TORSEDO-836465 format. One record per atom (N, C-alpha, C): residue number from 1; x, y, z negated. Coordinates in Angstrom, 3 decimals, decimal comma, always signed. Atoms other than C-alpha are relative to their C-alpha. Example, Ala and Ser with C-alpha at 12.3 -4.5 7.8 and 13.67 -1.06 7.14 Angstrom:
BEGIN
<rec seq="1" X="+0,890" Y="-1,190" Z="+0,000"/>
<rec seq="1" X="+12,300" Y="-4,500" Z="-7,800"/>
<rec seq="1" X="+0,900" Y="+1,200" Z="+0,000"/>
<rec seq="2" X="-0,820" Y="-1,190" Z="+0,060"/>
<rec seq="2" X="+13,670" Y="-1,060" Z="-7,140"/>
<rec seq="2" X="-0,770" Y="+1,090" Z="-0,730"/>
This chain:
BEGIN
<rec seq="1" X="+1,043" Y="+0,134" Z="-1,002"/>
<rec seq="1" X="+7,109" Y="+57,444" Z="+71,901"/>
<rec seq="1" X="+0,308" Y="+0,934" Z="+1,156"/>
<rec seq="2" X="-0,200" Y="-0,819" Z="-1,183"/>
<rec seq="2" X="+7,370" Y="+58,680" Z="+75,437"/>
<rec seq="2" X="-1,205" Y="+0,900" Z="+0,247"/>
<rec seq="3" X="+1,074" Y="-0,938" Z="-0,305"/>
<rec seq="3" X="+5,211" Y="+61,358" Z="+76,970"/>
<rec seq="3" X="-1,238" Y="-0,713" Z="+0,540"/>
<rec seq="4" X="+1,125" Y="+0,719" Z="-0,576"/>
<rec seq="4" X="+3,021" Y="+58,776" Z="+78,744"/>
<rec seq="4" X="-0,593" Y="-1,052" Z="-0,909"/>
<rec seq="5" X="+0,485" Y="+1,034" Z="+0,907"/>
<rec seq="5" X="+2,509" Y="+56,515" Z="+75,750"/>
<rec seq="5" X="-1,309" Y="+0,434" Z="-0,650"/>
<rec seq="6" X="+1,266" Y="-0,285" Z="+0,661"/>
<rec seq="6" X="-0,946" Y="+56,250" Z="+74,217"/>
<rec seq="6" X="+0,149" Y="-0,253" Z="-1,486"/>
<rec seq="7" X="-0,015" Y="+0,129" Z="+1,450"/>
<rec seq="7" X="-0,911" Y="+56,908" Z="+70,504"/>
<rec seq="7" X="-1,411" Y="-0,168" Z="-0,510"/>
<rec seq="8" X="+1,322" Y="+0,213" Z="+0,598"/>
<rec seq="8" X="-3,761" Y="+56,364" Z="+68,096"/>
<rec seq="8" X="-0,885" Y="+1,233" Z="+0,181"/>
<rec seq="9" X="+0,802" Y="-1,217" Z="-0,124"/>
<rec seq="9" X="-4,858" Y="+59,992" Z="+68,339"/>
<rec seq="9" X="-0,530" Y="+0,161" Z="+1,417"/>
<rec seq="10" X="+0,466" Y="-0,093" Z="-1,385"/>
<rec seq="10" X="-5,041" Y="+59,919" Z="+72,134"/>
<rec seq="10" X="-1,119" Y="-0,998" Z="+0,257"/>
<rec seq="11" X="+1,050" Y="+1,002" Z="-0,179"/>
<rec seq="11" X="-7,081" Y="+56,726" Z="+72,016"/>
<rec seq="11" X="-1,301" Y="+0,409" Z="-0,697"/>
<rec seq="12" X="+1,200" Y="-0,455" Z="+0,703"/>
<rec seq="12" X="-9,481" Y="+58,185" Z="+69,428"/>
<rec seq="12" X="-0,694" Y="+1,129" Z="+0,752"/>
<rec seq="13" X="+0,582" Y="-1,091" Z="-0,787"/>
<rec seq="13" X="-9,977" Y="+61,320" Z="+71,522"/>
<rec seq="13" X="-0,685" Y="-0,557" Z="+1,241"/>
<rec seq="14" X="+0,591" Y="+0,626" Z="-1,178"/>
<rec seq="14" X="-10,610" Y="+59,196" Z="+74,612"/>
<rec seq="14" X="-1,289" Y="-0,729" Z="-0,356"/>
<rec seq="15" X="+1,199" Y="+0,705" Z="+0,462"/>
<rec seq="15" X="-13,100" Y="+57,042" Z="+72,691"/>
<rec seq="15" X="-1,134" Y="+0,987" Z="-0,304"/>
<rec seq="16" X="+1,016" Y="-1,025" Z="+0,279"/>
<rec seq="16" X="-14,918" Y="+60,169" Z="+71,480"/>
<rec seq="16" X="-0,602" Y="+0,573" Z="+1,263"/>
<rec seq="17" X="+0,504" Y="-0,530" Z="-1,268"/>
<rec seq="17" X="-15,202" Y="+61,498" Z="+75,020"/>
<rec seq="17" X="-0,910" Y="-1,012" Z="+0,680"/>
<rec seq="18" X="+0,827" Y="+1,046" Z="-0,596"/>
<rec seq="18" X="-16,556" Y="+58,156" Z="+76,252"/>
<rec seq="18" X="-1,350" Y="-0,079" Z="-0,704"/>
<rec seq="19" X="+1,272" Y="+0,007" Z="+0,742"/>
<rec seq="19" X="-19,184" Y="+58,175" Z="+73,477"/>
<rec seq="19" X="-0,868" Y="+1,195" Z="+0,366"/>
<rec seq="20" X="+0,780" Y="-1,193" Z="-0,351"/>
<rec seq="20" X="-20,224" Y="+61,720" Z="+74,374"/>
<rec seq="20" X="-0,562" Y="-0,102" Z="+1,406"/>
<rec seq="21" X="+0,462" Y="+0,079" Z="-1,388"/>
<rec seq="21" X="-20,515" Y="+60,958" Z="+78,090"/>
<rec seq="21" X="-1,073" Y="-1,068" Z="+0,158"/>
<rec seq="22" X="+0,923" Y="+1,108" Z="-0,225"/>
<rec seq="22" X="-22,266" Y="+57,585" Z="+77,956"/>
<rec seq="22" X="-1,015" Y="-0,201" Z="-1,112"/>
<rec seq="23" X="+0,902" Y="+0,244" Z="+1,121"/>
<rec seq="23" X="-23,858" Y="+57,486" Z="+74,523"/>
<rec seq="23" X="+0,164" Y="-1,409" Z="-0,528"/>
<rec seq="24" X="-0,218" Y="+1,297" Z="+0,634"/>
<rec seq="24" X="-23,796" Y="+54,607" Z="+72,093"/>
<rec seq="24" X="-0,964" Y="-1,064" Z="+0,506"/>
<rec seq="25" X="+0,975" Y="+0,984" Z="-0,461"/>
<rec seq="25" X="-26,960" Y="+52,950" Z="+73,418"/>
<rec seq="25" X="+0,423" Y="-0,605" Z="+1,336"/>
<rec seq="26" X="-0,450" Y="+0,519" Z="-1,288"/>
<rec seq="26" X="-25,625" Y="+52,649" Z="+76,959"/>
<rec seq="26" X="+1,230" Y="-0,872" Z="-0,162"/>
<rec seq="27" X="-1,202" Y="+0,801" Z="+0,225"/>
<rec seq="27" X="-22,293" Y="+51,362" Z="+75,670"/>
<rec seq="27" X="-0,350" Y="-1,344" Z="-0,629"/>
<rec seq="28" X="+0,439" Y="+1,257" Z="+0,611"/>
<rec seq="28" X="-24,083" Y="+48,754" Z="+73,545"/>
<rec seq="28" X="-0,600" Y="-0,918" Z="+1,069"/>
<rec seq="29" X="+0,593" Y="+0,791" Z="-1,080"/>
<rec seq="29" X="-26,100" Y="+47,600" Z="+76,564"/>
<rec seq="29" X="+1,080" Y="-0,511" Z="+0,952"/>
<rec seq="30" X="-1,088" Y="+0,397" Z="-0,879"/>
<rec seq="30" X="-22,963" Y="+47,530" Z="+78,688"/>
<rec seq="30" X="+0,804" Y="-1,144" Z="-0,613"/>
<rec seq="31" X="-0,737" Y="+1,054" Z="+0,687"/>
<rec seq="31" X="-21,167" Y="+45,413" Z="+76,087"/>
<rec seq="31" X="-0,751" Y="-1,313" Z="-0,014"/>
<rec seq="32" X="+0,782" Y="+1,243" Z="+0,020"/>
<rec seq="32" X="-23,999" Y="+42,908" Z="+75,802"/>
<rec seq="32" X="-0,120" Y="-0,586" Z="+1,400"/>
<rec seq="33" X="+0,053" Y="+0,493" Z="-1,378"/>
<rec seq="33" X="-24,325" Y="+42,671" Z="+79,592"/>
<rec seq="33" X="+1,327" Y="-0,632" Z="+0,408"/>
<rec seq="34" X="-1,316" Y="+0,541" Z="-0,314"/>
<rec seq="34" X="-20,593" Y="+42,102" Z="+79,897"/>
<rec seq="34" X="+0,202" Y="-1,348" Z="-0,688"/>
<rec seq="35" X="-0,106" Y="+1,262" Z="+0,727"/>
<rec seq="35" X="-20,709" Y="+39,380" Z="+77,233"/>
<rec seq="35" X="-0,831" Y="-1,095" Z="+0,648"/>
<rec seq="36" X="+0,862" Y="+0,969" Z="-0,673"/>
<rec seq="36" X="-23,601" Y="+37,645" Z="+78,991"/>
<rec seq="36" X="+0,624" Y="-0,449" Z="+1,309"/>
<rec seq="37" X="-0,643" Y="+0,342" Z="-1,267"/>
<rec seq="37" X="-21,744" Y="+37,789" Z="+82,307"/>
<rec seq="37" X="+1,197" Y="-0,916" Z="-0,224"/>
<rec seq="38" X="-1,165" Y="+0,847" Z="+0,296"/>
<rec seq="38" X="-18,609" Y="+36,291" Z="+80,753"/>
<rec seq="38" X="-0,442" Y="-1,404" Z="-0,393"/>
<rec seq="39" X="+0,517" Y="+1,324" Z="+0,382"/>
<rec seq="39" X="-20,624" Y="+33,459" Z="+79,159"/>
<rec seq="39" X="-0,494" Y="-0,759" Z="+1,226"/>
<rec seq="40" X="+0,476" Y="+0,639" Z="-1,227"/>
<rec seq="40" X="-22,285" Y="+32,745" Z="+82,506"/>
<rec seq="40" X="+1,147" Y="-0,459" Z="+0,878"/>
<rec seq="41" X="-1,166" Y="+0,359" Z="-0,789"/>
<rec seq="41" X="-18,938" Y="+32,733" Z="+84,249"/>
<rec seq="41" X="+0,690" Y="-1,233" Z="-0,574"/>
<rec seq="42" X="-0,639" Y="+1,148" Z="+0,643"/>
<rec seq="42" X="-17,449" Y="+30,320" Z="+81,709"/>
<rec seq="42" X="-0,818" Y="-1,270" Z="+0,195"/>
<rec seq="43" X="+0,829" Y="+1,191" Z="-0,186"/>
<rec seq="43" X="-20,414" Y="+27,956" Z="+81,980"/>
<rec seq="43" X="+0,035" Y="-0,467" Z="+1,452"/>
<rec seq="44" X="-0,094" Y="+0,386" Z="-1,406"/>
<rec seq="44" X="-20,199" Y="+28,026" Z="+85,780"/>
<rec seq="44" X="+1,329" Y="-0,678" Z="+0,284"/>
<rec seq="45" X="-1,305" Y="+0,635" Z="-0,162"/>
<rec seq="45" X="-16,510" Y="+27,177" Z="+85,593"/>
<rec seq="45" X="-0,030" Y="-1,409" Z="-0,593"/>
<rec seq="46" X="+0,078" Y="+1,311" Z="+0,646"/>
<rec seq="46" X="-17,246" Y="+24,295" Z="+83,184"/>
<rec seq="46" X="-0,848" Y="-0,982" Z="+0,810"/>
<rec seq="47" X="+0,837" Y="+0,879" Z="-0,814"/>
<rec seq="47" X="-19,968" Y="+22,925" Z="+85,487"/>
<rec seq="47" X="+0,770" Y="-0,546" Z="+1,188"/>
<rec seq="48" X="-0,764" Y="+0,415" Z="-1,166"/>
<rec seq="48" X="-17,492" Y="+22,713" Z="+88,343"/>
<rec seq="48" X="+1,079" Y="-1,017" Z="-0,299"/>
<rec seq="49" X="-1,043" Y="+0,959" Z="+0,364"/>
<rec seq="49" X="-15,025" Y="+20,557" Z="+86,423"/>
<rec seq="49" X="-0,555" Y="-1,416" Z="+0,039"/>
<rec seq="50" X="+0,481" Y="+1,388" Z="-0,015"/>
<rec seq="50" X="-15,312" Y="+16,818" Z="+87,055"/>
<rec seq="50" X="+0,034" Y="-0,601" Z="-1,401"/>
<rec seq="51" X="+0,073" Y="+0,656" Z="+1,303"/>
<rec seq="51" X="-16,389" Y="+14,829" Z="+84,004"/>
<rec seq="51" X="-0,371" Y="+0,942" Z="-1,126"/>
<rec seq="52" X="+0,379" Y="-0,943" Z="+1,049"/>
<rec seq="52" X="-17,665" Y="+17,896" Z="+82,141"/>
<rec seq="52" X="-1,269" Y="-0,487" Z="-0,681"/>
<rec seq="53" X="+1,158" Y="+0,435" Z="+0,773"/>
<rec seq="53" X="-20,068" Y="+16,946" Z="+79,374"/>
<rec seq="53" X="-0,828" Y="+1,212" Z="-0,384"/>
<rec seq="54" X="+0,874" Y="-1,063" Z="+0,450"/>
<rec seq="54" X="-23,083" Y="+19,100" Z="+78,613"/>
<rec seq="54" X="-0,339" Y="-0,165" Z="-1,468"/>
<rec seq="55" X="+0,276" Y="+0,242" Z="+1,417"/>
<rec seq="55" X="-23,202" Y="+17,637" Z="+75,088"/>
<rec seq="55" X="+0,769" Y="+0,963" Z="-0,896"/>
<rec seq="56" X="-0,781" Y="-0,948" Z="+0,790"/>
<rec seq="56" X="-20,721" Y="+20,317" Z="+73,978"/>
<rec seq="56" X="-0,814" Y="+1,231" Z="-0,382"/>
<rec seq="57" X="+0,818" Y="-1,159" Z="+0,314"/>
<rec seq="57" X="-23,527" Y="+22,874" Z="+73,891"/>
<rec seq="57" X="-0,511" Y="-0,096" Z="-1,434"/>
<rec seq="58" X="+0,468" Y="-0,025" Z="+1,379"/>
<rec seq="58" X="-24,707" Y="+23,947" Z="+70,473"/>
<rec seq="58" X="-1,463" Y="-0,413" Z="-0,077"/>
<rec seq="59" X="+1,404" Y="+0,388" Z="+0,141"/>
<rec seq="59" X="-28,000" Y="+22,563" Z="+69,152"/>
<rec seq="59" X="-0,928" Y="+1,210" Z="-0,028"/>
<rec seq="60" X="+0,829" Y="-1,205" Z="+0,029"/>
<rec seq="60" X="-29,236" Y="+26,133" Z="+68,717"/>
<rec seq="60" X="-0,438" Y="+0,378" Z="+1,405"/>
<rec seq="61" X="+0,366" Y="-0,319" Z="-1,376"/>
<rec seq="61" X="-29,210" Y="+26,581" Z="+72,495"/>
<rec seq="61" X="-1,188" Y="-0,856" Z="+0,428"/>
<rec seq="62" X="+1,111" Y="+0,874" Z="-0,334"/>
<rec seq="62" X="-31,533" Y="+23,571" Z="+72,851"/>
<rec seq="62" X="-1,283" Y="+0,465" Z="-0,667"/>
<rec seq="63" X="+1,165" Y="-0,509" Z="+0,714"/>
<rec seq="63" X="-33,901" Y="+25,014" Z="+70,241"/>
<rec seq="63" X="-0,536" Y="+1,233" Z="+0,700"/>
<rec seq="64" X="+0,430" Y="-1,223" Z="-0,683"/>
<rec seq="64" X="-33,994" Y="+28,340" Z="+72,072"/>
<rec seq="64" X="-0,713" Y="-0,339" Z="+1,296"/>
<rec seq="65" X="+0,649" Y="+0,385" Z="-1,248"/>
<rec seq="65" X="-34,870" Y="+26,609" Z="+75,340"/>
<rec seq="65" X="-1,379" Y="-0,579" Z="-0,257"/>
<rec seq="66" X="+1,305" Y="+0,594" Z="+0,273"/>
<rec seq="66" X="-37,715" Y="+24,615" Z="+73,781"/>
<rec seq="66" X="-0,979" Y="+1,036" Z="-0,525"/>
<rec seq="67" X="+0,890" Y="-1,045" Z="+0,505"/>
<rec seq="67" X="-39,126" Y="+27,625" Z="+71,940"/>
<rec seq="67" X="-0,457" Y="+0,903" Z="+1,138"/>
<rec seq="68" X="+0,366" Y="-0,852" Z="-1,117"/>
<rec seq="68" X="-39,071" Y="+29,663" Z="+75,122"/>
<rec seq="68" X="-0,996" Y="-0,710" Z="+0,896"/>
<rec seq="69" X="+0,910" Y="+0,747" Z="-0,848"/>
<rec seq="69" X="-40,824" Y="+26,903" Z="+77,052"/>
<rec seq="69" X="-1,382" Y="-0,119" Z="-0,641"/>
<rec seq="70" X="+1,283" Y="+0,140" Z="+0,685"/>
<rec seq="70" X="-43,570" Y="+26,631" Z="+74,403"/>
<rec seq="70" X="-0,749" Y="+1,330" Z="-0,137"/>
<rec seq="71" X="+0,611" Y="-1,314" Z="+0,141"/>
<rec seq="71" X="-44,284" Y="+30,374" Z="+74,433"/>
<rec seq="71" X="-1,120" Y="+0,141" Z="+1,037"/>
<rec seq="72" X="+1,107" Y="-0,032" Z="-0,947"/>
<rec seq="72" X="-47,774" Y="+30,753" Z="+76,010"/>
<rec seq="72" X="-0,117" Y="+1,302" Z="+0,773"/>
<rec seq="73" X="+0,116" Y="-1,291" Z="-0,707"/>
<rec seq="73" X="-47,212" Y="+34,332" Z="+77,194"/>
<rec seq="73" X="+0,399" Y="-0,198" Z="+1,384"/>
């Protein structure tokens, strides 16, 4: 390994510092926000394709939409 190579110990130390600076709760929120953004980006790309079918969506997504619409709050 060269002097600039990242070994497992350097990565673990870096990960520990990131946890101490940001905290696990902020990192969890950041990860979920990033995942939501990626899903939105992928769906926007799929909508732009000609002949894209919306039938590829999972049935669970349809259930979530109907349950949310029926919520009286």
